[in-house]
C-alpha positions as CSV (number, residue, x, y, z in Angstrom):
1,M,9.2,4.7,2.4
2,K,11.8,2.2,1.4
3,V,12.1,0.9,-2.2
4,F,9.9,-2.1,-1.4
5,T,6.9,-0.9,0.4
6,R,3.1,-1.2,0.1
7,R,3.1,1.7,-2.3
8,S,6.2,0.5,-4.1
9,L,6.1,-2.8,-6.1
10,A,9.6,-2.9,-7.6
11,A,10.5,-5.4,-10.1
12,A,12.2,-8.6,-8.7
13,G,12.8,-12.0,-9.5
14,F,9.8,-13.9,-8.3
15,A,11.5,-17.2,-7.5
16,A,14.2,-15.4,-5.4
17,A,11.6,-13.3,-3.7
18,L,9.4,-16.4,-3.0
19,A,12.3,-18.2,-1.2
20,L,12.9,-15.0,1.0
21,T,9.2,-14.4,1.7
22,V,7.6,-17.7,2.4
23,S,10.4,-19.9,3.5
24,G,9.3,-21.9,6.5
25,C,5.5,-21.7,5.7
26,S,3.5,-24.8,6.1
27,G,2.0,-26.6,3.4
28,S,-0.6,-25.7,0.8
29,H,-3.7,-24.0,2.5
30,S,-6.4,-25.0,-0.2
31,E,-10.0,-26.0,0.6
32,S,-8.8,-29.5,1.5
33,T,-6.4,-28.3,4.2
34,A,-7.4,-29.7,7.7
35,R,-9.8,-27.4,9.4
36,N,-10.6,-26.7,13.1
37,A,-13.9,-26.7,14.7
38,Q,-14.9,-23.4,13.3
39,G,-14.0,-24.3,9.7
40,F,-10.8,-22.3,9.4
41,P,-7.4,-23.9,8.5
42,E,-5.5,-24.7,11.7
43,T,-2.9,-22.2,10.7
44,I,-3.5,-19.0,8.8
45,T,-0.5,-17.4,7.1
46,L,-0.6,-13.5,7.1
47,A,2.1,-11.8,5.0
48,A,3.2,-8.1,5.0
49,V,5.9,-5.9,3.6
50,P,7.5,-3.2,5.9
51,A,6.7,0.5,5.3
52,E,9.0,3.3,6.3
53,N,10.6,3.3,9.7
54,S,9.2,-0.1,10.6
55,T,11.6,-1.7,13.0
56,D,9.3,-4.5,14.3
57,L,6.6,-5.1,11.7
58,K,5.1,-8.2,13.6
59,A,4.6,-6.1,16.6
60,S,2.4,-3.5,14.6
61,Y,0.1,-6.5,13.7
62,G,0.0,-7.8,17.2
63,P,-3.6,-6.7,18.2
64,L,-5.0,-7.8,14.8
65,I,-3.3,-11.2,15.1
66,K,-4.8,-11.8,18.6
67,L,-8.3,-10.8,17.3
68,L,-8.0,-13.1,14.3
69,E,-6.8,-16.1,16.4
70,H,-9.7,-15.5,18.9
71,E,-12.4,-15.3,16.1
72,T,-11.0,-18.0,13.9
73,G,-9.5,-20.5,16.5
74,S,-6.7,-20.7,14.2
75,K,-2.9,-20.0,14.8
76,V,-1.9,-16.9,12.8
77,E,1.5,-17.3,11.4
78,F,3.0,-13.9,10.4
79,K,5.4,-13.5,7.6
80,Q,7.5,-10.5,7.1
81,A,8.3,-10.2,3.3
82,S,11.0,-8.2,1.5
83,D,8.8,-7.3,-1.5
84,Y,5.4,-8.0,-3.0
85,A,6.8,-10.2,-5.7
86,G,7.3,-12.9,-3.2
87,V,4.0,-12.3,-1.7
88,V,2.2,-12.7,-5.0
89,E,4.2,-16.0,-5.7
90,G,3.3,-17.1,-2.1
91,M,-0.4,-16.6,-2.9
92,I,-0.1,-18.4,-6.1
93,A,1.7,-21.3,-4.5
94,K,-1.0,-21.4,-1.9
95,K,1.7,-20.7,0.9
96,V,0.1,-17.3,1.9
97,D,-3.4,-17.0,3.0
98,L,-3.7,-13.4,3.8
99,A,-1.9,-10.4,2.9
100,F,-1.8,-6.6,3.3
101,F,-1.4,-4.7,0.0
102,G,-1.2,-1.2,-1.3
103,P,-3.7,-0.4,-4.1
104,F,-1.0,-0.7,-6.9
105,A,0.3,-3.9,-5.4
106,Y,-3.2,-5.4,-5.2
107,V,-4.0,-4.7,-8.8
108,V,-0.5,-6.1,-9.9
109,A,-1.1,-9.2,-7.9
110,G,-4.1,-9.9,-9.9
111,T,-2.5,-9.1,-13.1
112,N,0.2,-11.7,-12.4
113,G,-2.1,-14.6,-11.6
114,A,-2.9,-14.4,-8.0
115,H,-6.5,-15.2,-7.1
116,L,-7.5,-13.3,-4.3
117,T,-10.6,-11.5,-2.7
118,P,-10.4,-8.1,-0.9
119,L,-11.6,-8.5,2.8
120,G,-11.5,-4.8,3.9
121,A,-9.4,-1.5,3.5
122,V,-7.8,0.3,6.4
123,I,-9.0,3.7,7.6
124,K,-6.9,6.3,9.6
125,D,-9.6,7.3,11.9
126,K,-13.1,6.7,12.9
127,G,-15.8,7.7,10.4
128,L,-13.4,8.2,7.5
129,Q,-13.3,6.5,4.1
130,P,-10.5,4.5,3.0
131,G,-8.1,6.1,0.5
132,Y,-5.6,9.0,0.0
133,K,-4.3,11.3,-2.5
134,S,-1.1,12.0,-4.4
135,Y,0.1,15.6,-4.2
136,G,2.2,17.5,-6.6
137,L,4.5,19.8,-4.4
138,T,7.0,22.7,-4.6
139,R,8.5,25.0,-2.1
140,A,6.2,27.8,-0.9
141,D,8.5,30.4,-2.2
142,Q,8.7,28.9,-5.7
143,S,6.4,31.5,-7.6
144,N,7.1,30.1,-11.1
145,I,5.7,26.7,-10.3
146,N,1.8,26.7,-9.9
147,G,0.7,23.5,-11.7
148,L,2.0,20.5,-13.3
149,K,2.6,22.1,-16.6
150,D,5.3,24.1,-14.7
151,F,7.1,20.7,-13.9
152,S,8.5,20.7,-17.4
153,G,12.3,21.0,-17.7
154,K,12.6,21.0,-13.8
155,K,14.3,18.6,-11.6
156,V,11.3,16.6,-10.3
157,C,11.3,14.1,-7.3
158,F,9.3,10.9,-7.7
159,V,9.2,8.1,-5.0
160,D,9.8,5.0,-7.0
161,P,8.6,3.7,-10.4
162,G,6.5,1.2,-8.6
163,S,4.8,3.7,-6.2
164,T,1.0,4.3,-6.5
165,S,1.0,8.0,-5.4
166,G,4.7,8.6,-6.0
167,F,4.9,7.6,-9.6
168,L,1.7,6.2,-11.1
169,Y,-0.9,8.7,-10.6
170,P,1.8,11.6,-11.0
171,T,2.6,10.0,-14.4
172,A,-1.1,10.2,-15.4
173,G,-1.5,13.8,-14.2
174,L,1.6,14.9,-16.1
175,M,0.3,13.2,-19.2
176,E,-3.2,15.0,-18.8
177,A,-1.3,18.3,-18.4
178,G,0.7,17.6,-21.7
179,V,4.0,17.5,-20.1
180,I,4.8,14.1,-21.1
181,K,3.5,11.6,-23.6
182,S,1.4,8.6,-23.1
183,G,2.8,5.0,-23.3
184,S,5.8,3.3,-21.7
185,D,5.8,5.6,-18.6
186,G,5.7,8.7,-20.8
187,D,9.4,9.0,-21.4
188,I,9.6,11.3,-18.4
189,S,13.3,11.8,-18.8
190,A,12.8,13.6,-22.1
191,A,10.5,16.2,-20.3
192,M,12.2,16.8,-17.0
193,K,15.1,15.6,-14.8
194,P,13.5,12.9,-12.6
195,V,14.9,11.8,-9.3
196,Y,13.7,8.7,-7.5
197,A,13.8,9.4,-3.8
198,G,12.7,6.0,-2.8
199,A,10.6,7.3,-0.1
200,H,7.6,9.7,0.3
201,D,9.3,11.6,3.1
202,A,12.5,11.7,1.3
203,S,10.8,13.1,-1.8
204,A,9.1,15.8,0.3
205,L,12.5,16.7,2.1
206,A,14.3,16.9,-1.2
207,I,11.7,19.4,-2.4
208,A,11.7,21.4,0.9
209,H,15.6,21.5,0.8
210,G,15.9,22.7,-2.9
211,D,17.3,19.4,-4.1
212,C,14.4,19.1,-6.3
213,D,12.4,21.9,-7.7
214,A,9.2,20.1,-7.5
215,G,7.9,16.4,-6.9
216,F,5.3,14.1,-5.4
217,A,4.3,12.5,-2.2
218,F,1.0,11.2,-0.7
219,D,-1.3,13.7,1.2
220,T,-1.0,12.6,4.9
221,M,2.8,12.3,4.8
222,V,3.2,16.2,4.1
223,D,0.0,17.4,5.8
224,K,0.5,15.5,9.0
225,T,3.2,12.9,9.4
226,M,6.2,15.0,8.6
227,I,4.8,18.2,10.6
228,D,4.0,16.1,13.6
229,K,7.6,14.7,13.5
230,G,9.1,18.2,13.0
231,D,10.6,17.3,9.5
232,L,8.5,20.0,7.8
233,K,7.0,23.3,9.0
234,P,3.4,24.1,8.3
235,G,3.2,26.0,5.0
236,Q,6.9,25.1,4.0
237,L,5.5,23.3,0.9
238,K,2.8,24.3,-1.4
239,T,0.5,21.8,-3.1
240,V,0.0,22.7,-6.8
241,W,-1.8,19.4,-7.8
242,K,-4.0,16.7,-6.1
243,S,-4.9,13.4,-7.8
244,E,-8.3,11.8,-7.5
245,T,-8.8,9.7,-4.5
246,I,-6.7,6.5,-4.6
247,A,-8.2,3.3,-3.1
248,G,-6.8,2.6,0.3
249,S,-4.5,-0.3,1.4
250,V,-6.4,-3.7,1.6
251,F,-6.4,-7.0,3.2
252,A,-7.0,-9.7,0.8
253,A,-7.5,-13.5,1.1
254,N,-6.3,-16.2,-1.1
255,N,-9.3,-17.7,-3.0
256,A,-7.9,-21.1,-2.2
257,L,-9.3,-20.8,1.3
258,G,-12.8,-21.3,-0.2
259,D,-16.0,-19.4,-0.4
260,E,-17.2,-20.2,3.1
261,V,-13.9,-19.2,5.0
262,I,-13.5,-16.2,3.0
263,G,-17.2,-15.1,3.7
264,K,-16.5,-15.5,7.4
265,L,-13.1,-13.5,7.1
266,K,-14.9,-10.7,5.3
267,D,-17.4,-10.4,8.2
268,I,-14.6,-10.4,10.7
269,F,-12.5,-7.7,8.8
270,A,-15.4,-5.5,8.0
271,N,-17.2,-5.6,11.4
272,K,-14.9,-6.6,14.2
273,I,-11.6,-4.9,13.5
274,D,-11.2,-1.2,15.0
275,I,-9.4,0.4,18.0
276,E,-12.8,0.2,20.1
277,K,-13.4,-3.4,19.6
278,L,-9.8,-4.5,19.9
279,Q,-9.7,-2.6,23.2
280,A,-13.1,-3.9,24.5
281,A,-11.8,-7.5,23.7
282,G,-8.7,-6.8,25.8
283,H,-6.3,-7.3,23.0
284,C,-4.6,-4.0,23.6
285,Q,-4.9,-0.6,25.3
286,G,-5.1,2.9,23.9
287,D,-2.8,3.8,21.1
288,A,-1.3,0.5,21.0
289,C,-4.5,-0.7,19.4
290,R,-3.6,1.0,16.2
291,F,-2.4,-1.8,13.9
292,T,-0.2,-2.4,10.8
293,D,2.7,0.0,10.5
294,E,0.1,2.6,8.8
295,R,-1.2,2.9,12.4
296,A,-4.7,2.1,11.2
297,W,-7.9,2.9,13.3
298,G,-9.9,0.2,11.7
299,V,-11.0,-1.7,8.6
300,V,-14.1,-1.2,6.6
301,A,-15.8,-3.3,3.9
302,V,-14.3,-2.8,0.3
303,D,-15.2,-4.3,-3.1
304,D,-12.7,-5.1,-5.9
305,S,-14.4,-2.4,-8.0
306,A,-12.9,0.3,-5.6
307,Y,-9.5,-0.5,-7.4
308,S,-10.7,0.0,-10.9
309,G,-9.3,3.6,-10.8
310,V,-5.9,2.1,-10.4
311,R,-6.6,-0.2,-13.4
312,H,-7.6,2.8,-15.4
313,V,-4.6,4.8,-14.5
314,C,-2.5,1.7,-15.6
315,E,-4.2,1.8,-19.0
316,V,-4.0,5.4,-19.4
317,T,-0.3,5.5,-18.6
318,G,0.7,2.4,-20.2
319,S,3.1,1.8,-17.3
320,K,5.2,-1.3,-17.6
321,K,5.1,-1.5,-13.8
322,C,1.5,-2.3,-14.0
323,K,2.4,-5.6,-15.5
324,G,4.7,-6.6,-12.6
C-alpha cells in the first residue's frame, strides 16, 4: 500500500490536507441541513482514501453509491482524499458525512475530535467475520528466525509508522517479546535495523528477496493476494508470529447527521449491502459487485467497542501515531 492508506495514517498538516480532501464539498451537513422526503440530506458526501494499486477509486465504490442513492433518495458525492488527516478535518468541519476508515484511522479520528458512529465493517466473503491479523514473517529458509525474539539485531521491514498491522500491532508484539522497550514506539532503532517499506506487499517482497531478514504484513496479503498475483510462491515465506484479530475496516457516519438519519444508515449498511443484494437490485453483476478497493463481499454490523483492542494497543505501545 502507499504511505497514505486505510492502514496508514501518516502525520500531515490538517489544514493543507483539508484543502486537498474536501475542496468543492457543499455546505455543512448538520441536522439543520435541508432534507429530502425520506429524511436524508439532499446530498451525502462520502470520503475515502486510495489503497494499493487503486487507479479509479470512485469506480470501486460504484455499486455502493448506486445502492445508497436508491435507499436514501440522496445524491452521493464521492470525495477521494489524499490522506485521513483531511477526512478527519472534513468530519469536524461537517463537510464529510460518511467515510471508510481502517481501524487505526478510525480510532485516531475519534482521538482528534471527530464525532462519528460506526455503520458497519466490511467482510471479504459471505459468512466471514470482519477483521484480519498481522503476520511476523521471514524467508522459509531462515532457520535462525522462529519468533519475534529472533528479530533482535536484524534488518526488519515494517510498512509505515501509521500502519495498524504493519507497525502498531507488530510494535506491541515486539514489546511483549522483550525485544523493544515500551513507550515512544519502543525505540525500535536501538533493537534492530528498521526499514519502512511503505506497503504491505513491498514489505513481503523485501523479505522474500532478502532485502530484509524479517518483517511484517497483514494476513491475506501474503496468504492470498500476492500468491494469486504470482508475486509470491506458496511456502516462500514462513509466518513466525500472528497478532490477535484486528477489527476490520469500517464505514462511519458523522454524528452531525443526527440520530434518526444515522439509525437509518446503520440499517442500510448492516442489512442491505452485500454482493447478492447489490446484484439482485440491478446495481452490478458478478465480480463487479465487489465494492471499495478492498473488494469487499458485504458489510456487517459493528459496534465501537470492536475497536477497543486498537485503543489498548495504543496504550500499551505509547505510540505517538495514536495521537494523530
